[in-house]
C-alpha positions in Angstrom: -22.4 0.9 -12.7 -19.8 -1.0 -15.0 -16.2 0.1 -14.7 -13.1 -0.5 -16.5 -10.4 -1.3 -13.8 -6.9 -1.1 -15.5 -4.0 -2.3 -14.0 -0.8 -2.6 -15.9 1.1 -5.5 -13.6 0.6 -9.3 -12.7 -2.6 -9.3 -10.9 -2.5 -11.7 -8.1 1.2 -11.6 -7.7 2.7 -10.1 -4.5 2.9 -6.7 -3.2 0.5 -4.4 -5.1 -0.7 -7.0 -7.4 -2.1 -8.6 -4.4 -3.8 -5.4 -3.4 -5.5 -5.1 -6.7 -6.6 -8.5 -6.8 -8.3 -8.2 -3.7 -9.6 -5.0 -4.4 -11.2 -6.0 -7.6 -12.8 -9.0 -6.1 -14.4 -6.5 -3.3 -15.5 -4.1 -5.8 -17.2 -7.3 -7.5 -18.9 -8.4 -4.7 -20.1 -5.1 -3.7 -22.1 -5.1 -6.9 -20.1 -3.4 -9.5 -19.6 -5.0 -12.9 -16.3 -4.9 -13.3 -13.9 -5.2 -16.8 -10.3 -5.7 -15.4 -7.8 -5.0 -18.1 -4.5 -6.2 -16.6 -1.0 -6.8 -17.5 -1.5 -10.8 -17.0 -3.6 -12.9 -14.5 -1.5 -14.8 -11.7 -4.4 -15.3 -9.4 -7.6 -16.0 -11.1 -10.4 -13.4 -10.5 -13.9 -14.1 -9.7 -16.0 -15.3 -12.6 -18.2 -12.3 -12.7 -15.3 -10.2 -13.5 -14.7 -10.0 -17.1 -11.0 -10.4 -17.5 -8.7 -8.9 -20.8 -4.8 -9.8 -20.4 -2.8 -7.0 -22.3 0.4 -8.4 -22.0 -0.1 -12.1 -22.2 -1.7 -14.3 -24.9 -2.7 -17.9 -23.0 0.2 -19.1 -21.2 2.7 -17.0 -22.8 3.4 -13.8 -20.7 5.9 -10.9 -21.9 8.4 -11.0 -19.2 8.7 -7.3 -18.2 12.2 -7.5 -17.9 12.9 -8.0 -21.4 11.1 -4.5 -22.7 11.6 -2.8 -19.1 8.7 -1.7 -16.6 7.6 1.7 -18.2 8.0 0.3 -21.9 5.5 -2.7 -20.8 3.3 -0.1 -18.6 2.9 2.2 -22.0 2.2 -1.1 -24.3 -0.6 -2.1 -21.4 -1.9 1.6 -21.7 -2.3 1.7 -25.5 -3.8 -1.7 -25.4 -6.6 -0.3 -22.5 -7.0 3.1 -24.0 -7.8 1.3 -27.8 -10.4 -1.0 -26.1 -11.9 2.1 -24.2 -12.3 3.9 -27.7 -14.6 1.2 -28.9 -16.2 0.0 -25.7 -16.5 3.8 -23.5 -20.4 4.0 -24.3 -20.4 0.6 -22.2 -18.4 2.0 -19.1 -19.4 4.5 -16.1 -16.0 5.0 -14.6 -12.4 4.0 -15.3 -10.3 3.1 -12.3 -6.5 3.2 -13.3 -3.4 2.5 -11.8 -0.4 4.7 -11.9 2.8 5.0 -14.9 0.1 2.9 -16.9 -2.6 5.0 -17.6 -1.9 8.4 -19.4 -3.5 7.3 -23.0 -6.4 6.0 -21.4 -7.1 8.8 -18.9 -6.5 11.0 -22.2 -9.5 9.0 -23.7 -11.7 8.8 -20.9 -11.5 12.5 -20.6 -12.2 13.2 -24.2 -15.1 11.0 -24.2 -16.6 12.7 -20.8 -15.8 9.1 -18.9 -15.2 9.9 -14.9 -11.7 8.6 -13.7 -9.8 7.7 -10.3 -6.4 6.9 -10.2 -5.1 4.7 -7.4 -2.3 6.2 -5.3 -0.6 3.2 -3.4 1.8 5.3 -2.3 2.4 9.3 -1.4 2.9 12.0 -4.0 5.9 10.5 -5.8 7.7 13.8 -5.7 7.4 13.6 -2.2 8.6 10.0 -1.8 11.6 10.8 -3.9 12.7 13.5 -1.8 12.4 12.2 2.0 14.0 8.7 0.6 16.7 10.6 -1.3 17.7 12.7 2.0 17.4 9.6 4.5 19.6 7.6 2.1 22.2 10.6 2.0 22.2 10.9 5.8 23.0 7.4 6.1 25.4 7.2 3.4 23.6 5.2 1.1 23.5 5.6 -3.0 20.4 4.0 -4.4 20.8 1.9 -7.4 19.5 3.6 -10.3 16.7 1.1 -10.8 15.5 1.4 -7.2 11.8 2.4 -7.1 12.5 5.0 -5.1 15.7 6.7 -6.7 14.7 9.6 -8.3 13.2 9.1 -12.1 12.7 12.3 -13.8 10.4 10.5 -16.6 8.4 8.6 -13.9 7.6 11.8 -11.7 6.8 13.9 -15.2 4.7 11.0 -16.3 2.7 10.3 -12.8 2.0 14.2 -12.4 0.5 14.1 -16.0 -1.8 11.4 -14.9 -2.5 13.4 -11.5 -3.9 16.2 -13.5 -5.6 14.5 -16.0 -7.7 12.2 -13.5 -11.1 13.4 -12.1 -10.2 12.0 -8.5 -6.8 10.6 -6.7 -7.6 7.6 -4.4 -6.0 8.0 -1.3 -5.6 5.5 1.2 -4.5 7.0 4.1 -4.3 11.0 5.4 -0.8 10.9 5.3 -1.0 10.0 1.4 -3.5 12.8 1.0 -1.4 15.3 2.9 1.4 14.7 0.4 -0.8 16.1 -2.5 -2.6 18.7 -0.5 0.9 19.7 0.3 1.6 20.0 -3.1 -1.3 22.1 -3.9 -4.0 19.7 -5.1 -7.8 20.5 -4.0 -9.5 18.4 -1.2 -12.3 17.7 -3.4 -10.0 15.7 -5.7 -8.7 13.4 -2.8 -10.6 10.6 -2.6 -10.4 9.0 0.9 -10.8 5.1 0.9 -8.4 2.2 2.4 -7.1 -1.2 1.7 -8.5 -4.4 3.8 -7.6 -7.8 5.5 -8.0 -11.1 4.5 -9.4 -12.2 7.5 -9.0 -16.1 6.5 -5.3 -15.6 6.4 -4.9 -13.2 9.1 -6.3 -14.4 12.7 -5.4 -14.3 16.1 -4.3 -17.3 17.9 -4.1 -17.6 21.7 -2.2 -14.4 23.1 2.0 -15.3 22.7 3.8 -16.0 25.9 7.3 -16.7 26.7 9.7 -14.5 25.5 8.5 -10.7 24.1 8.6 -10.9 20.4 8.8 -7.9 17.9 8.4 -8.5 14.2 9.2 -6.0 10.9 7.2 -7.4 7.8 8.0 -6.1 4.1 10.8 -4.8 1.7 13.7 -3.8 4.2 14.5 -0.6 2.2 15.3 2.7 3.7 11.5 4.4 3.4 10.1 1.5 5.7 12.7 2.9 8.6 14.2 -0.5 9.5 17.3 1.3 10.8 15.3 3.2 13.4 13.4 0.1 14.5 16.6 -1.3 15.0 17.9 1.6 17.2 15.0 1.7 19.2 14.6 -2.2 19.9 18.2 -2.3 21.0 17.6 1.0 23.5 14.7 -0.7 25.0 15.0 -3.5 28.0 13.0 -5.7 25.5 16.1 -6.5 23.3 17.8 -7.9 26.7 15.3 -10.8 26.9 13.1 -10.9 23.7 14.0 -11.3 20.0 13.2 -9.0 17.0 12.6 -10.7 14.1 13.1 -9.3 10.4 11.1 -11.0 7.5 11.8 -9.5 4.2 14.2 -8.6 1.7 17.3 -6.6 1.8 19.4 -4.2 -0.3 22.8 -5.1 0.4 24.0 -1.6 0.4 21.5 -1.0 3.1 22.6 -4.2 5.0 26.1 -3.1 5.3 24.7 0.1 7.3 22.5 -2.1 9.4 25.1 -4.8 10.0 26.1 -3.4 13.6 22.9 -3.7 14.8 21.9 -7.0 12.8 24.6 -8.7 14.5 23.2 -8.5 18.0 22.0 -11.8 19.5 18.3 -10.8 19.8 17.8 -9.7 16.1 16.9 -12.5 14.0 17.1 -11.9 10.1 14.6 -14.4 8.1 14.8 -12.8 4.8 12.1 -13.2 2.7 9.3 -15.4 4.2 6.4 -17.2 3.4 4.8 -17.3 6.8 4.0 -14.0 7.5 0.7 -14.5 9.0 2.2 -17.0 11.5 4.9 -14.6 12.4 2.3 -11.8 13.1 0.0 -14.3 15.5 3.0 -15.1 17.4 4.7 -11.6 17.8 3.7 -9.0 20.2 4.1 -6.1 18.1 4.7 -5.1 14.9 7.4 -2.7 13.9 6.8 -0.1 11.2 8.7 3.2 11.3 8.2 4.2 8.1 9.5 7.5 6.6 6.6 7.5 3.7 3.6 4.9 2.9 0.9 4.7 0.9 -1.5 2.7 3.3 0.8 0.2 5.4 -1.0 -3.0 4.7 1.0 -4.8 7.2 -0.7 -2.6 10.0 -4.3 -4.0 9.6 -2.8 -7.5 9.0 -1.1 -7.1 12.3 -4.4 -6.3 13.9 -6.3 -8.8 13.0 -3.5 -11.4 14.1 -3.5 -10.1 17.5 -0.1 -8.1 17.2 0.1 -4.4 18.0 1.1 -2.0 15.6 3.9 0.3 16.8 4.3 2.6 13.5 5.0 5.9 12.5 2.6 8.4 11.6 3.1 8.3 8.0 1.4 4.9 8.2 -2.2 4.5 8.0 -4.8 6.5 10.3 -6.6 3.2 11.3 -3.9 2.9 13.8 -5.0 5.1 16.5 -2.2 5.7 19.0 -3.3 4.8 22.5 -6.3 2.8 21.5 -5.4 0.0 19.1 -1.7 1.0 18.3 1.2 3.3 19.3 2.0 5.9 17.1 5.4 7.9 16.9 6.5 11.0 14.7 8.5 9.9 11.9 12.2 9.6 12.9 11.5 9.5 16.6 13.7 6.8 17.7 13.4 7.9 21.4 9.6 7.9 21.5 9.6 4.4 19.4 11.9 2.8 22.3 9.8 3.9 25.0 6.8 2.6 23.6 8.4 -0.6 23.1 9.3 -0.3 26.4 5.8 0.3 27.4 4.3 -2.4 26.0 7.3 -5.0 27.3 6.8 -3.8 30.7 3.0 -3.5 31.1 1.3 -6.5 29.5 -1.8 -5.2 30.6 -1.9 -2.3 28.3 -0.5 -4.2 25.5 -3.6 -7.1 26.1 -5.7 -3.8 25.9 -4.4 -2.5 22.6 -4.4 -6.0 21.3 -8.1 -6.3 22.2 -8.9 -2.8 20.4 -7.2 -3.9 17.3 -8.9 -7.1 16.8 -12.2 -5.4 17.5 -11.4 -2.9 14.5 -10.1 -5.3 12.0 -13.4 -6.8 12.0 -14.6 -3.7 10.1 -11.6 -3.6 8.1 -12.2 -6.6 6.0 -11.7 -6.4 1.8 -15.5 -6.9 1.6 -15.8 -3.8 3.7 -13.0 -1.9 1.5 -15.0 -2.7 -1.7 -18.1 -1.4 -0.8 -16.4 1.7 0.4 -14.8 1.9 -3.1 -18.2 1.3 -4.6 -19.7 4.4 -3.0 -16.4 6.4 -4.3 -17.1 5.6 -7.6 -21.0 6.5 -7.5 -19.9 10.0 -5.6 -17.3 10.7 -8.8 -20.0 9.8 -11.4 -22.3 12.0 -9.6 -19.8 14.9 -9.4 -18.9 14.6 -13.0 -22.6 14.1 -14.1 -23.6 17.8 -12.3 -20.6 19.7 -13.5 -21.0 18.5 -17.2 -25.0 19.2 -17.1 -26.3 22.8 -17.9 -28.0 24.2 -15.0 -31.9 24.4 -15.3 -33.1 28.1 -15.8 
């Protein structure tokens, strides 16, 4: 199968750019013939992947801030759509990413090429609403350029992409549920998952000494760090343990968190390049998100021997009482009780840790690539059956 993978960002950079790099590498290893049309390349892709840079020429890369992200995504989309018009006969399926694929999806539809749209987060309308409501509750006004500040143009464009795509690639049940609630049919919601690099995330000996909790990620309202801090300080773990926070933090959000951050048991690290080491040396990961796509750090924590204590907005790979402890979104009492449980009962903590390590072995990026390749086949087959007249 030959797949056009359209990604309007700098593949191999941080966050979703890392996810996309592993995804392309995984599907290529699974035997998919990949043409990766990307904004630019930060980390070279495997040699077998044909790479097209849409927003770079040689060493020169068009800076996204110069034109604005949405204009850059639209430029990428036009370049990819033009390429597809000339090479569509070579392509079996188009895998695209949000905000940078509207024209590409239209061309694919006109040419009868099946399409799958990546959904790294929940339905954008849902995400806007819940983050706006929680920000208002906290007295925070999100900057206009914040990724979760309501943007009518972004939402309208993404909803057009949702409609055009043959399938929506949802990496968690939570993500799928937000589309189901918005009226999308189950048949359009394609369930896959993101993997973990076990060369980077692997366990050491179980941590000894003081109890350590860690938060990893951009410390934004949607990640629920305020819930984690309040739950931590309510638990006995805060009396002798430490809560390490690794991630950038919005200034206005930090002002709300300051009373909790000033506690002697809380350590603010800021952005950290040592996430694998932090996870290996921590007992638990706290991630009480109010909205997620997958919660990639959950599987990274499991593979590192760190037990996830997460909200039910996070990946369903986390099974409460088996390899993790899961609380309802915003339930601080429940989260605090779960912190207390693993702090006081190290036998229970060790059992959760062991199950997580066993689970993570089946959650590699190679395994995720195989699953995605299976989905491609399913989408192509479904499209073919719908377009082929029934034999009489």
